[in-house]
C-alpha positions as CSV (number, residue, x, y, z in Angstrom):
1,X,-19.8,18.6,-14.8
2,X,-20.9,15.1,-13.8
3,X,-21.6,15.1,-10.1
4,X,-22.3,11.9,-8.2
5,X,-24.0,12.1,-4.8
6,X,-23.7,8.9,-2.7
7,X,-25.5,8.3,0.6
8,X,-26.9,5.6,2.7
9,X,-29.1,4.9,5.7
10,X,-32.0,7.4,5.6
11,X,-30.4,9.6,2.9
12,X,-31.0,12.9,4.7
13,X,-27.5,14.2,4.0
14,X,-27.8,13.1,0.4
15,X,-31.2,14.8,0.1
16,X,-29.7,18.1,1.3
17,X,-26.7,17.8,-0.9
18,X,-28.8,17.1,-4.0
19,X,-31.0,20.1,-3.3
20,X,-28.1,22.4,-2.7
21,X,-26.1,21.2,-5.7
22,X,-29.0,21.5,-8.1
23,X,-29.6,25.0,-6.9
24,X,-26.0,26.0,-7.1
25,X,-25.1,24.2,-10.3
26,X,-28.3,23.8,-12.4
27,X,-26.2,22.9,-15.5
28,X,-24.5,20.0,-13.8
29,X,-25.4,16.4,-14.7
30,X,-26.3,15.1,-11.2
31,X,-26.7,11.4,-10.4
32,X,-27.8,10.2,-6.9
33,X,-27.0,6.7,-5.8
34,X,-28.2,5.3,-2.5
35,X,-26.9,2.3,-0.7
36,X,-30.5,1.4,0.0
37,X,-33.9,2.3,-1.5
38,X,-34.7,4.7,1.4
39,X,-31.6,6.7,0.8
40,X,-32.3,6.8,-2.9
41,X,-35.9,7.9,-2.3
42,X,-34.7,10.7,-0.1
43,X,-32.4,12.0,-2.8
44,X,-35.2,11.9,-5.3
45,X,-37.2,14.0,-3.0
46,X,-34.3,16.4,-2.9
47,X,-34.7,16.8,-6.7
48,X,-32.5,14.0,-8.2
49,X,-33.8,12.9,-11.6
50,X,-31.1,10.3,-12.3
51,X,-31.0,7.9,-9.4
52,X,-30.1,4.3,-8.7
53,X,-29.6,2.0,-5.7
54,X,-27.0,-0.6,-4.6
55,X,-23.5,-1.7,-4.8
56,X,-23.2,-2.1,-8.5
57,X,-24.8,1.3,-9.1
58,X,-22.2,2.9,-6.9
59,X,-19.3,1.1,-8.7
60,X,-20.6,1.9,-12.2
61,X,-21.4,5.5,-11.3
62,X,-17.9,6.1,-9.9
63,X,-16.4,5.2,-13.2
64,X,-18.2,8.1,-15.0
65,X,-18.3,10.8,-12.3
66,X,-16.1,13.9,-12.4
67,X,-17.0,14.8,-8.8
68,X,-18.2,12.5,-6.0
69,X,-19.9,14.1,-3.0
70,X,-21.2,12.3,0.1
71,X,-20.4,11.5,3.7
72,X,-16.8,10.5,4.5
73,X,-18.0,6.9,5.2
74,X,-18.6,6.2,1.5
75,X,-14.8,5.8,1.2
76,X,-14.5,3.5,4.3
77,X,-15.4,-0.2,4.0
78,X,-18.1,-1.4,6.3
79,X,-19.1,2.1,7.4
80,X,-22.7,3.4,7.5
81,X,-23.6,0.4,9.7
82,X,-22.1,-1.9,7.2
83,X,-23.9,-0.5,4.1
84,X,-20.6,0.4,2.4
85,X,-19.0,-2.7,1.1
86,X,-15.3,-3.0,0.5
87,X,-16.0,-2.8,-3.3
88,X,-18.1,0.4,-2.9
89,X,-15.4,2.1,-0.8
90,X,-12.7,1.0,-3.3
91,X,-14.8,2.4,-6.2
92,X,-15.0,5.7,-4.5
93,X,-11.4,5.8,-3.5
94,X,-10.0,4.7,-6.8
95,X,-12.3,6.8,-9.0
96,X,-10.5,9.4,-11.1
97,X,-13.1,11.9,-9.9
98,X,-12.4,14.5,-7.3
99,X,-14.0,13.8,-4.0
100,X,-15.7,16.1,-1.6
101,X,-16.5,14.1,1.5
102,X,-18.5,15.5,4.5
103,X,-17.0,14.3,7.8
104,X,-19.6,12.9,10.1
105,X,-18.8,11.4,13.5
106,X,-21.0,8.5,13.1
107,X,-20.9,4.7,12.7
108,X,-17.8,4.1,14.8
109,X,-15.6,6.5,12.9
110,X,-14.5,9.6,14.8
111,X,-13.1,12.4,12.7
112,X,-10.9,14.5,15.0
113,X,-11.4,18.3,14.7
114,X,-14.9,18.1,13.4
115,X,-16.8,20.6,15.5
116,X,-19.1,22.3,12.9
117,X,-22.7,21.3,12.6
118,X,-23.8,19.5,9.4
119,X,-25.2,22.7,7.8
120,X,-21.9,24.4,8.1
121,X,-20.1,21.4,6.7
122,X,-22.4,21.4,3.6
123,X,-21.8,25.1,3.1
124,X,-18.1,24.5,3.2
125,X,-18.3,21.6,0.7
126,X,-20.4,23.8,-1.7
127,X,-17.8,26.6,-1.5
128,X,-15.1,24.1,-2.3
129,X,-17.1,22.6,-5.2
130,X,-17.5,26.2,-6.6
131,X,-13.8,26.7,-6.5
132,X,-13.3,23.4,-8.4
133,X,-15.7,24.4,-11.1
134,X,-14.0,27.7,-11.6
135,X,-10.5,26.2,-11.9
């Protein structure tokens, strides 16, 4: 399975996702793309071997991914304090890949009903990804 992890800002969520995904799915082809170099560096620290940075990297990687994982904001133009361009959000939203998006109440986007801490949200996302890989 070709898994694409996208994150921005400091990349802490992406770093955790990369580490958890590599542990749970060691056979997966994982690519990490940061909206900035700091986010990319964080995901590399999480274990990503294939990594890139920037708008074009997001757009190109979305074309080849089977599964896209990241914060909900990667599909919302101008989110993550403006790091997600409309072209990036469109690439995520229009990709043929399945998407598992982690809801975060940050950057002027409030997701109603989100009461779980980030660790619980990541566990829930991993459980869903497991169900997708078994289908």
